[in-house]
N, C-alpha and C positions, 0 to 999 in steps of 0.2 A: 082251735082245731079247724081244718078246712071243712067246708060244707059239702054235701053230697051233690048238689046241683052244680053243673059246669056249663055256664052260658057261652057256648061256642057255636060256630056255624054248624048247620045240619050236615051230618055225614051218613053214609050208607054202611051199616054194619054187616050186611049179609050178601051183597052183590058186588061183582067186579073185583079187580085187583087193586090193592093198595100200594104194593111195591115195598121194597126194603127201606126202613128208616133207621138211621144211626143217630144216637144222642151222644154228643161230645161234651166234655166239661170236667173240671177238676173234682176230686173227692169233695162231697158236700154241696155241689152245685144244684142238686135237686133232680138229677137224671132219673133216679128210681121213681120218684113221685110222679114226674111227668110221663114216664114210660107207662106206669100203671093207668094213668088217666087216658092216654092215647089208646092203650090196649082195650080199655072198656068202651071207648067211643067207636072204634073201628071193628071190634071183635076179632082182633089179631093178637097173637101171643107176644108177651114181653120176654125176651131172651137175655138173661143177665148172667154173665160169666161168674160174677161174684156169688150169685145164688147157687149155681152149679158147683162151684168150688167148695162152698160151705156144706153143700149136701154130701159131697165126697168126703170131706173132713169128718162130718158127723157119722158117716157110715164106715170110716176107717179104711177106705180103699187105698191102694198104693199111690194113686194120684193125689188123694186127699192128704196122705201123710206128708208127701213132699211139698204140696201146696201150703199146708199148715205151717211147716217150718219156715218157708219163704215169707209168708204173710206175717208171721210173728216178728220177723226182722224188718217188716215194711218193704220187702222186695216184691217185684213182679214175677209172676209165674212165666217161665220160658215159652216162647212162641210155639215150639214143637209140641208142647203138652196141651196148649190151649186150642190150636186150630182143629185138631181131630175131634175134640169135644164139641166145638162149634159146628163142624161139618155133620156130625152125628145128629145134633139137635135140629139143624135146618132140614134134615131128611125126614123129619116127623110130619105126619099128615096135617097137623094144625098150622103149618107154615105155608100151605099151598097158596093162600090168598095174600099173604104178606106177613111181616114180622117187624119187631122193634128190637134193635140190638142196643143193650145198655151195658157199657163197660168193654165193648169190643167194636172195632179194633182199638188197641192202645198204642200201636206203633205203625209206622209207614210200611214195614215189612208185613204186618198183619193185614193192612189195608190192601196191599198189592195181592196178597193171597186171596182175600175176599173178592176183589174184582175178578180175578181169574176163576175162582170157584163159581161165582154167580154166572159168569159167561159159559163155563163148561157145562153147568147143570141146566142152562137155559131158563133160569128163574124168571118168572113173570113175563114171558114172551107172548106177545099178542100178534094179531094180523098186521098191525101197524108198527110193530117193533116192541122193544122191551120197556116196561115201566121204569121211570127214572129213580135212581138211588137218591134219597133225600137225606142230607146230613145237617143236623141242627146242633149248633154250638151254644151252650148255656154259659154265659160269662158272669163271673162273680168276683168282686174285689177281695183281696187276700185276707184282710182282717175279718171280713164278713164270713169267709169260709171257716176260719178258725173258730169263730163264735158258734157257727152251726155244728161243726164237727165235735167240739168239746161238749155240746149239749145234747147230742143225739143219743136216744135210747130206743131199744128194740124189744118187742115182745117175743120171747123165745117160743111161744105157743103158736100164735097166728102170724107172726112176722111183721105186724104193723109197726111203722116207724114213728116215733115222737121226737120232740126236741124241747128240752127244758129251757132253752134260751130264746125260743121264738113262740109265735102264736100256735104252733103245732104241739104244744105241751098237752099232756094227758089231763083229764078232769081232776083226778086225784094223783098227786105227785108220786111217781114211781110205780103206778099201777095201770095196767092196760084197760082202756075203756070197754073193750070188746069182751074179754074173758077173765079179767081180774088178775091176770098173771103179773108177777113182779117184773118190772122192766130191767133190762141189763144194758151195760155199755160193752159194745163189741171190743175185742182185744185190739183190732186195727183202728179203733177210735181213741186210743190212749195218746197223750200228748207227744211222747217220743216217736211213736209210730206215725202219727199224723204228719210230723215234720218231714219224715223220710218219704211218705207217700206223695206229698206235695212236691218234694224235690224230684222224685221219679217222674211225676207228671210233667214238670217243666222240661225235663231232659228228653223224655221219650215220646210223650203224647202231643205236645204242642205242634211239632212238625206236621201232624195230620191236618192242622188248619191250612197250612200252605198247600199240602197235597190235594185236599178237596177244593180249595179255592181255585187252584189252577185248572181244575176239571169242572168248574161252575156248578158245584154240588152243595156248597156251604151256605147256610143261613144262620146269622148270628142273632141271638135273643138275649136280652138282659135277664139273667136269672137271679139277680140280687134282691133289690128292694121291691121289685114288682110283685103284685098280688098273684097268687097261684093261678087264678082263673085267667088273668091277663096273659101269663106265660103260656098256658094251654091254648088259648085263642090264637096267639101268634104261631105256635107250633102247628096247629091245624091248618092255618093259612099256608104255611110253607109246604105242608104235605099235599094239600089240594092243588097248589100251584105246580108241584112236581108231578102230580098225577095227570095234569092236563098237557104236560110237555110231550 
């Protein structure tokens, strides 16, 4: 399991603006893990469309019912259903200093919407201009992704993520270290759904790399074999560099 200490450069949790951070990468790249670490270091919220969708599914909302059917088939939720959910979340008070988007945008269309929304709402505007959007792409080799995804286990109580195929496994197999709950495999981590998710990523999300590269916003970090602390350190460097721009 990962250690609690994260040896990264000093950052300020309470003062100033961090600006928006986007984490890109295929399913299993470690976006959720790094988003949680960055959130803790800077004291800004992690906004995961996956978590919001799963919450709607568990509560049986109309959006949740539709999203559940699509996710069962390994399909992506349509843009028009996602962007309003994101807009509502960004309007919450805890986003005023900055936020991390994990799982959004997934398409160029969503990225264009986000650029327009941030400009219209004047997010992170200061006397010297707006804080820069920082986009971090975690790259992971295909076979490594499959190994991660097929081994991923989640605690249904606290939401902690483990992996039976990596060093992030639980101390007791199949049991959460925190609350002792039985770990589960999410439906969207089944072999057949994984293949469809990766296919969708290749088709719809990879064009975001070109979109943000052309706008000088993209930083690429190896999210495969590197240690979690090394990945976090590189992510913080990218964010600090963006904050100085």
